[in-house]
C-alpha positions as CSV (number, residue, x, y, z in Angstrom):
1,X,4.3,-39.4,-15.6
2,X,5.4,-36.4,-13.6
3,X,2.8,-34.5,-11.6
4,X,3.2,-31.1,-10.0
5,X,1.4,-30.3,-6.9
6,X,0.2,-26.7,-6.7
7,X,-0.9,-25.3,-3.4
8,X,-3.4,-22.4,-3.6
9,X,-3.3,-19.9,-0.8
10,X,-6.7,-18.3,-0.2
11,X,-7.0,-14.5,-0.2
12,X,-7.8,-12.4,2.8
13,X,-11.4,-12.7,4.0
14,X,-13.8,-9.9,3.3
15,X,-14.4,-9.3,7.0
16,X,-10.7,-9.0,7.6
17,X,-10.4,-6.6,4.7
18,X,-13.3,-4.6,6.1
19,X,-11.6,-4.3,9.5
20,X,-8.3,-3.2,8.0
21,X,-9.9,-0.6,5.7
22,X,-11.9,0.7,8.7
23,X,-8.7,1.2,10.7
24,X,-7.2,3.0,7.8
25,X,-10.2,5.3,7.3
26,X,-10.6,6.0,11.0
27,X,-6.9,6.8,11.3
28,X,-7.2,9.3,8.5
29,X,-7.1,12.8,9.9
30,X,-10.3,13.9,8.1
31,X,-12.4,11.4,10.0
32,X,-10.5,11.8,13.3
33,X,-10.8,15.6,13.1
34,X,-14.6,15.4,12.7
35,X,-15.2,12.6,15.2
36,X,-16.9,10.3,12.7
37,X,-17.4,6.6,13.5
38,X,-17.9,4.9,10.2
39,X,-20.4,2.1,9.7
40,X,-19.6,-0.4,7.0
41,X,-22.2,1.0,4.7
42,X,-21.7,4.7,5.4
43,X,-21.0,6.5,2.1
44,X,-17.6,8.2,2.4
45,X,-18.6,11.1,0.1
46,X,-21.8,11.8,1.8
47,X,-20.4,11.9,5.4
48,X,-17.6,14.3,4.7
49,X,-16.2,16.1,1.7
50,X,-13.2,14.1,0.5
51,X,-10.7,15.4,-2.0
52,X,-8.5,13.6,-4.5
53,X,-5.6,13.3,-2.0
54,X,-7.8,11.1,0.2
55,X,-8.9,9.0,-2.8
56,X,-5.2,8.6,-3.8
57,X,-4.3,7.7,-0.2
58,X,-7.1,5.0,-0.1
59,X,-5.9,3.6,-3.5
60,X,-2.3,3.5,-2.3
61,X,-3.4,1.8,0.9
62,X,-5.4,-0.8,-1.0
63,X,-2.6,-1.6,-3.4
64,X,0.1,-1.7,-0.6
65,X,-2.0,-3.5,2.0
66,X,-3.7,-6.1,-0.2
67,X,-1.4,-6.3,-3.2
68,X,-4.2,-5.6,-5.7
69,X,-4.0,-3.0,-8.5
70,X,-6.7,-0.4,-8.8
71,X,-7.1,0.7,-12.4
72,X,-8.4,4.1,-13.4
73,X,-11.7,2.7,-14.6
74,X,-12.2,1.1,-11.2
75,X,-12.0,4.4,-9.3
76,X,-15.7,4.9,-8.8
77,X,-18.2,5.1,-5.9
78,X,-19.5,1.5,-6.2
79,X,-15.9,0.2,-5.6
80,X,-14.5,2.8,-3.2
81,X,-17.6,4.7,-1.8
82,X,-17.9,2.9,1.5
83,X,-16.0,0.5,3.8
84,X,-18.0,-2.4,2.7
85,X,-17.7,-1.5,-1.0
86,X,-13.9,-1.4,-0.6
87,X,-13.9,-4.7,1.1
88,X,-16.0,-6.3,-1.6
89,X,-13.9,-4.8,-4.3
90,X,-10.6,-6.0,-2.8
91,X,-12.0,-9.5,-2.1
92,X,-13.2,-9.7,-5.7
93,X,-9.7,-8.8,-7.0
94,X,-8.1,-11.6,-5.0
95,X,-8.0,-15.1,-6.5
96,X,-9.4,-17.6,-4.1
97,X,-10.6,-15.1,-1.6
98,X,-12.4,-16.6,1.4
99,X,-15.8,-15.4,2.8
């Protein structure tokens, strides 16, 4: 009998995702310009008026950085509204993500 060994590679941890998303958000000119320091649970859309260009940039960052696809129906506040929400969302889209 022939067996095939499959090695599963865990995804990126939620805390690592959070750190990388925070770096992206703080490097964005809107936050830098206003001097905001974002906490993990700060709501993006309550702290500063964001436009569709920023949302598109965040989605592009998520897809490029973590290799996950963000569908149109997933573009909502509970997935993209805070640093922690983005980290949870990305971790949930990765098979075998680690805590």
